[in-house]
N, C-alpha and C positions, 0 to 999 in steps of 0.2 A: 404679834398674834397675841403675846400676853397682856397688853393693854386692851385689847377687845375682850378677852376672856374676863378680865377685871372687869370691865365696863358691864358686860353681861351680869356676871355674879353680883356686882353692886345693885342693879335694877331686879334681880332675882330675890335679893335680901330685903331690897325696900318694898317689894309687892308683897312677900310674906309677911313683913311686920305691918303693913298697912291694912292687910286682911286676916291678921291675928290667926296665922296658922305657921306652924313649924316648918322651916326650910330643912326637906329631906333630900334635897340633890343639889348638885351644883355642876358646872361646866369646867373642863379641864383639857388642855391641850398638851400632849406630849409626843416624844419621839417613840415611832413604832420600830421595834427591830426587824430587821430583814436578813434572812440568811445568805442570799446570793447576790452580792454587790452587782456582777457582770450583767446577770438578768435584769436587776433593775435601770443599770446604766443603759442598757440595750433598748430598755421599753420608754426610756425618756424621749420625749419629741424633739428637743434641743437641749444642747448644753451650751451655756453662756460663758462660764467660767469653770476652770480647773486649777486648784492649788496644790502643785506636786512639793511635797517635804522631802528634800534629798539631803545627804550627808554632807556636811561643811567641807570636806575635803576634795569635794567636786571644783571647789574654786580654785584650787591649786592644781587640778589635773591637766593633763595634757589637751582636752577637750575645749575648756574654757582658758586656761593659764592665766588668770585673773591675779590672783593672789595666792601665795603660800601662807601668808602670816594669818592664820586662823586661831591663834591661842585665845583671843578674846571674843571670837565670834560662836554664838550658840551651836549647840551639836547639830542642829536641823537649820537649812535655809529653804525659802520658799521661793518656787519660780510658779508664777501666775502667767496661764494661758487662758486669752481672752478671744473670744468670738468677735469678727466683724458684725456690725450691725444687722440683725436679723438672719445671721448665720449660725452654724454650730459647730464646735469643736468636740462633737461626740467621737469620731473615729480616733482623732488623737486621745482622747481622754482614754478609750478603750485599748490602744496601744501601752500608754502609760500603766494601765491597770495589768495587763498582760506581763510587762516588765517587772511591776511590782509583785507579780504573784510567780514569778519565774524561780526555777531552781537557783538560779544565779545570784538572783537578788536575796533570796533565804540564805545564802553564803556572805555576800558581801555588805547585806544591808544598805545599798545605795539609796533606795527610795525607802523611806519612813512611813508616810502615809499620804491618801490622796483623798482632797475636799471637792467636791462636784456642785455645781448650781445650775438649774436649768429648768425646764418646763416639761409637765407631762402631756398627755394626749388632750387633756382638758383645759389646757393653758395655765394651769396652777402651779406654783413655785414648789419645786423639789429641791431638797439638799440631800445628798449622799456622802457618807465619810467612811473610810475604811478604819477608821478609829476603833469602832466598835459595830461597825456594819449595821449602820441604822437609816431609816429613811424618815424624814421629817415631812408630814404632810400637812397639807392646810385643811382648816376646819370648813365644812359646809354644812349649814344648818337651814334645815326646812322645817316650819313651824306651821301649827294649826291653832287656831283660836277656840280653845276648849271653855273659856269663860264667857263667850259670847252668847247672848240670850236669845 
């Protein structure tokens, strides 16, 4: 997305220089903060990937029992939940978010954050993250030629 924005701004500057006028506007894309993560998640058409950041103590828990030697492991480990081709893991992501928001998790801090990737109703890419409850949207640009004679 940033490359596309840079491309547009480059040609906007070039057009302004070639026609001897000052560039008074530019293109930008940014993250649009959203207040209700679960509402945005439910509105998604498809969730293809969910990154669940959990506490490292889960590695040595009775659930996984993989290793209790986590001194050199970062505070958080990531569980990736991927959908089969053309399918969605939206319901699984909703369950994870409900656990993340639960009173129990607020005490234990087992789930640290959730990062979701998927598609909206128009087929555009959407990224949601509980890090700052943001929604990254795609840029849709419709133009008219105001310079045509």
